[in-house]
NUVOTOR-481548 format. One line per field, with one value per residue (C-alpha): residue number from 1; residue in three letters; chain; x, y, z. Coordinates in Angstrom, 3 decimals, m for minus. Each point is the difference from the previous one (the first is absolute). Layout:
// residues N
pos: (NUM;...) $
code: (Ala;...) $
unit: (A;...) $
u: (X;...) $
v: (Y;...) $
w: (Z;...) $
// end
This chain:
// residues 92
pos: (1;2;3;4;5;6;7;8;9;10;11;12;13;14;15;16;17;18;19;20;21;22;23;24;25;26;27;28;29;30;31;32;33;34;35;36;37;38;39;40;41;42;43;44;45;46;47;48;49;50;51;52;53;54;55;56;57;58;59;60;61;62;63;64;65;66;67;68;69;70;71;72;73;74;75;76;77;78;79;80;81;82;83;84;85;86;87;88;89;90;91;92) $
code: (Unk;Unk;Unk;Unk;Unk;Unk;Unk;Unk;Unk;Unk;Unk;Unk;Unk;Unk;Unk;Unk;Unk;Unk;Unk;Unk;Unk;Unk;Unk;Unk;Unk;Unk;Unk;Unk;Unk;Unk;Unk;Unk;Unk;Unk;Unk;Unk;Unk;Unk;Unk;Unk;Unk;Unk;Unk;Unk;Unk;Unk;Unk;Unk;Unk;Unk;Unk;Unk;Unk;Unk;Unk;Unk;Unk;Unk;Unk;Unk;Unk;Unk;Unk;Unk;Unk;Unk;Unk;Unk;Unk;Unk;Unk;Unk;Unk;Unk;Unk;Unk;Unk;Unk;Unk;Unk;Unk;Unk;Unk;Unk;Unk;Unk;Unk;Unk;Unk;Unk;Unk;Unk) $
unit: (A;A;A;A;A;A;A;A;A;A;A;A;A;A;A;A;A;A;A;A;A;A;A;A;A;A;A;A;A;A;A;A;A;A;A;A;A;A;A;A;A;A;A;A;A;A;A;A;A;A;A;A;A;A;A;A;A;A;A;A;A;A;A;A;A;A;A;A;A;A;A;A;A;A;A;A;A;A;A;A;A;A;A;A;A;A;A;A;A;A;A;A) $
u: (m18.548;m1.388;m0.774;3.591;1.413;1.197;m0.036;1.803;0.427;1.982;m0.817;1.862;m2.101;1.258;m2.409;1.094;m1.899;3.043;m0.741;1.445;0.361;m0.301;0.209;m2.326;m0.558;1.042;m2.038;1.075;m1.781;0.428;m1.349;m0.268;m0.793;m1.042;m1.589;m3.611;m0.954;0.655;0.041;2.783;m1.392;1.861;m0.860;1.322;0.170;0.687;1.315;0.126;0.275;m3.793;m1.040;m0.025;m1.912;m0.071;m0.877;0.076;0.567;m0.929;1.718;m1.424;1.118;m2.277;1.455;m1.853;2.226;m2.905;0.486;2.005;m2.445;0.866;m2.643;0.995;m1.643;0.798;m0.443;0.361;m1.737;m2.955;m0.569;0.527;m0.085;0.543;1.555;0.507;2.647;m0.026;3.024;m0.377;2.956;1.336;m1.664;m3.151) $
v: (42.219;3.000;3.567;0.814;m2.694;m3.583;m1.373;m3.075;m1.373;m2.953;m1.903;m2.793;m2.515;m2.917;m2.922;m1.296;2.536;2.179;3.741;1.796;3.781;1.717;3.683;1.074;3.555;1.601;m2.353;m2.959;m3.346;m2.866;m3.372;m3.617;m2.700;m3.576;m2.936;m0.785;m3.208;0.778;3.806;2.418;2.453;3.288;2.387;3.518;3.183;3.204;3.248;3.096;3.723;0.225;m2.889;m3.709;m2.960;m3.778;m2.542;m3.729;m1.613;m3.642;m1.285;m3.131;m1.929;m2.945;m3.408;m0.007;2.872;2.438;3.709;1.380;1.574;2.531;0.958;3.164;1.116;3.642;1.408;3.739;3.181;m0.760;m3.451;m3.333;m0.397;m3.067;m0.110;m2.939;m0.153;m2.756;m0.557;m2.248;m1.919;0.919;m2.067;m0.836) $
w: (m56.837;1.865;m1.047;1.038;m2.300;0.450;3.533;1.297;3.512;1.312;3.157;1.748;1.951;2.058;0.123;3.405;2.124;0.741;m0.194;m3.027;m0.480;m3.412;m0.940;m2.794;m1.280;3.280;2.149;2.093;m0.065;2.398;m1.043;1.069;m2.541;0.661;m1.776;0.902;m1.787;m3.695;0.374;0.795;2.566;0.514;2.859;m0.658;2.084;m1.978;1.523;m2.207;0.721;m0.442;2.266;0.681;m1.418;0.304;m2.651;m0.552;m3.395;m0.626;m3.159;m1.599;m3.077;m0.794;m0.832;m3.346;m1.227;0.249;0.668;2.917;2.440;2.703;2.553;1.893;3.232;0.826;3.505;0.485;1.069;m2.315;1.446;m1.723;m3.780;m2.190;m3.452;m2.345;m2.724;m2.626;m2.220;m3.053;m1.343;m3.445;m2.720;1.957) $
// end
């Protein structure tokens, strides 16, 4: 939810390395996803009316049923930034 109300986006990723295009909130994203060991790695290029940005997400789900972890590396006009998102399973 944002200050403008609820917000939802849908993305389609192929996991075989073939480029996929998605349109989100007036911007266009191109992405390539692939498996690197036990992680799904998604490279994304975003084009919007206000500029362009690249980011890489590395999705990991441990075998012990621990939390889903996404490490995002953003590359844009302000340099490189890292973010980490941790999603716990219901009931844990």
